[in-house]
N, C-alpha and C positions, 0 to 999 in steps of 0.2 A: 614161700610167699611171693606173689608178683607184686612189683612196686607200683604204686598208684600213678596215675597219669602226671600230675604236678611233679612228683619226684622224679619220674622219668624224664621230663623236660629239663629239669635242674641238672640232672646227670648228663643229658645230652649237651646242654649249654656249657657245662664244665669241661666235657670232653672237647668240644669245639675250641674253647679258649685254651686248652692245653695244646690242641693240634695247631692253633694259630702261633702260639708262643714258640713251639718247637720247630715249626716250618719257616720262621722268619727269615733264616739265612737262605739264600738262592741255592737251589738244588743244583749239584754239578752231575747232570746225567748226560749220556750220550744223545746225539741229535736224534730227533724223532724220525722215524720212517715216514717218507713223504706220502706214501700210498695210504698208510695207517692215519696220518694226519688228515688227508684229504676225506677219508672215510668219516673221520671224526667231525670235520666241518660240515659234511652232509647230514650227519645225525644231529649236530647241534642246530643247524638251520632249518631242519625238518624236511629237507629234500629226500632223505631216507628216513623211513619211519623206524621207531624202536620196535624190537622183536615183540615185546608185551604190550605195545600200544600206548606207551607214555607220551606225554606232550613234549614238543620240541623245545630245547633249552632256550632257543632264541625268543620264544613267546614270552618269557620273563626276564631273561638275562641279555646283557650286551657282551660282546668279545671283540675288542678291537684287535686288528691284525688278523693273521691266519688266512687271509685271502677271502673273506666274505664280502658280498656286494653291499651289506648294510650292517650297521652296528648292532641291531637287535632291540630287545625290549628294555623297558626302564622300570619294571615292577620291582624287580630284585637287583641286588649288586652286580655290578659288571665282573665277568670273569676273564677278562683279557689278561689279567696279571695273577690269576689264581695260581699258576704253576710256580710263580716267584713267591707269592705271598704265603701260601699255606703248603706247597709242595704236593708231589703225587699221592703221598700217604694221606694227607689232609683231604684232598679231593676224593680219594677212594673212600674214606670214612664218611663224608658228607653224602656221597652218593648211595652208599650202602645203608645208611641210617640218618636220613635228613632230619636235623634239629629244628627246623623252620616248619611252622604249621602248615603254610600252604604248599610248601614243597612235599612235606610228609603226606599230606592229603592227595595231592596230585599223583604221587608215585607209590602209594600204599598197595594197590592192586597191580601196579605196571612196574616192577622192579627192572633195573637194567641188567643186562647179561655181562659177564666179565669180558666178552670181546668188544661190547659197546663201550664199556668203561675205559678199556685199553685204548680204544680209538679216540675217545674223548680226551683222554690223557694226552695222547700224542697231538691232538689239536690244540689243547691249551699250551703245551710246551711250544708248539710253533707260534701261537699267538703271542706268548711272552717274549720269545726271542726275536720275532719279526714284527714290531708293531706297525700298524697301519700308519702311513703318513697323514698328517692332519689335513683334513678336507675343509671345505666351506662351513659346513655345519660344526665342525669342532673348533672354529675360531670365532669366539663370541665378539670380539672387537669389529671384525669385518661384518658380522651379521648385524650388529648395532648400527654400524654406519650404513649398511645397505637399507635397514629398516627406516632410518631418519631420512635418508635420501628418498625413498619411496614416499614417505609422508610429505616431505617437501614438494615432490612433483604433483601429488594429489591436491595439495593446498593451492599450488600455483595454478592448475588446471580449473579448480573451482573458482578461483578469483578471475580468471580470464573469462569464464563462462558467465558468471553472474555478476561480474563487476559493474556492468552498465544496466542492470536491471532496474526497473522503475521501482523508486522506493517511497514515493508519496502516493497517497490514495487519488482516485479519479475526482473526488469531491474537492480535494485541495486545489487542483487546476481549475475547476469551475470557480471556486471562490476567488482565486487569484484573478481570473478574467473579470469577474464582476466588479472587483475592487479597483481595477484600473480603469473601467468605464465610468465608474461612480460619480 
């Protein structure tokens, strides 16, 4: 008997929880092949299309480090530390049978090949071991200060441009002249 859809989701969630618990220790694997990691980066970013036509990982996920020009999407959890957090076995399990509805729907008819999975694993290993140095967008304090400075400059410019504008109506000036002649 085939399990019902809700039961299948519960089993997938349980399997994911077990993988996360089992993979919490940092894996001790040899360094990733640089060429394979570069191929994984191209797959992740969408520069190289998946063989079965799946969407690029970067359209939903971010991956700090690994040499990508930008961090990636924010729809789903960042994968920069996936290698450390769940390990290669956890990543393989998630790719083979995604427990999350959007990912399961996106890759239902577009599964990744074993070679693509291996390249992504090498990329995730490189991403976890060589994190990207913090840039301007990763420093919230500097972004806040830059935003406040920008607002202060805009308010100063508005004050200088409109500070001497006429504030009284034309009728007020006429009434004042009449009252002085009175």
